[in-house]
C-alpha positions as CSV (number, residue, x, y, z in Angstrom):
1,X,0.0,0.0,0.0
2,X,1.3,3.4,-0.9
3,X,1.6,5.8,2.1
4,X,2.3,9.4,2.3
5,X,4.7,10.9,4.9
6,X,2.5,13.2,6.9
7,X,3.9,15.4,9.7
8,X,1.7,17.2,12.1
9,X,2.7,20.2,14.3
10,X,0.7,22.3,16.6
11,X,-0.8,24.4,13.8
12,X,0.3,22.9,10.5
13,X,0.4,19.6,8.5
14,X,3.0,18.7,5.9
15,X,2.8,15.9,3.3
16,X,6.2,14.9,1.8
17,X,6.6,13.2,-1.5
18,X,10.2,11.7,-1.6
19,X,10.1,10.5,-5.2
20,X,11.8,7.3,-4.1
21,X,10.4,4.3,-6.3
22,X,11.7,1.8,-3.8
23,X,9.2,3.2,-1.2
24,X,5.8,3.3,-2.8
25,X,3.9,6.6,-2.1
26,X,0.7,7.9,-3.4
27,X,0.8,9.4,-6.9
28,X,-1.6,12.1,-5.9
29,X,-2.3,14.2,-2.8
30,X,-5.2,16.5,-2.5
31,X,-5.9,19.2,0.1
32,X,-9.5,20.5,0.0
33,X,-10.6,23.9,1.3
34,X,-13.6,26.0,1.1
35,X,-13.6,27.5,-2.4
36,X,-11.3,25.0,-4.1
37,X,-8.5,22.4,-3.7
38,X,-4.8,22.0,-4.3
39,X,-3.5,18.8,-5.9
40,X,0.0,17.5,-6.5
41,X,0.4,14.6,-8.9
42,X,3.6,12.6,-9.7
43,X,4.0,11.8,-13.4
44,X,5.6,8.6,-14.8
45,X,8.9,10.5,-15.6
46,X,9.3,11.7,-12.0
47,X,8.0,15.2,-12.5
48,X,5.0,16.7,-10.6
49,X,2.0,18.6,-11.6
50,X,0.9,21.1,-9.0
51,X,-2.6,22.2,-9.4
52,X,-4.7,24.9,-7.7
53,X,-8.4,24.6,-8.6
54,X,-11.2,27.1,-7.7
55,X,-15.0,26.6,-7.5
56,X,-15.3,30.1,-9.1
57,X,-12.9,32.7,-10.1
58,X,-15.0,35.0,-8.0
59,X,-13.3,33.3,-5.0
60,X,-9.9,34.7,-6.0
61,X,-9.2,37.8,-3.8
62,X,-5.5,38.3,-4.5
63,X,-2.5,36.8,-6.3
64,X,1.3,36.9,-6.2
65,X,4.1,35.6,-8.3
66,X,7.5,35.3,-6.6
67,X,10.7,35.6,-8.8
68,X,14.3,35.4,-7.7
69,X,15.1,38.7,-6.2
70,X,11.5,40.1,-6.0
71,X,7.9,39.5,-5.1
72,X,5.2,40.9,-7.4
73,X,1.6,41.4,-6.5
74,X,-0.7,40.3,-9.4
75,X,-2.7,43.5,-9.4
76,X,-4.5,43.3,-12.7
77,X,-5.0,39.6,-13.2
78,X,-6.6,39.4,-16.7
79,X,-9.9,37.6,-16.6
80,X,-9.5,36.8,-12.8
81,X,-13.2,36.1,-12.5
82,X,-13.0,33.4,-15.1
83,X,-10.0,31.6,-13.7
84,X,-10.9,28.2,-12.3
85,X,-7.5,26.4,-12.5
86,X,-3.8,27.1,-12.3
87,X,-1.2,24.4,-12.9
88,X,2.6,24.1,-13.2
89,X,4.8,21.1,-14.0
90,X,7.8,20.8,-11.7
91,X,11.0,18.8,-12.1
92,X,13.6,18.3,-9.4
93,X,16.5,19.8,-11.5
94,X,17.7,22.1,-8.8
95,X,16.7,20.3,-5.5
96,X,15.9,22.7,-2.6
97,X,15.7,20.1,0.0
98,X,16.8,16.5,0.7
99,X,13.6,14.6,1.7
100,X,15.9,11.8,3.2
101,X,17.4,14.0,5.8
């Protein structure tokens, strides 16, 4: 059975995907919240799709895009009221943490 590593603290929960094929883990994790959900899904090539889905674009009250060296508020998000889904595909080309530590 595939099991996720779930860590609980006083006011947070973390789900860690290690990407280690020797230790089966779920291919998908979903966090549901009022107004939408977040999904992370592992692809067969080891990359991950990260999805943020909204019941309605009317639920989006603010946005932000962080870039190296700066953080920008997305003040005029075109067609914000029509957005229902945002997704990015992520590879581990430049690891930011070692999940085995």
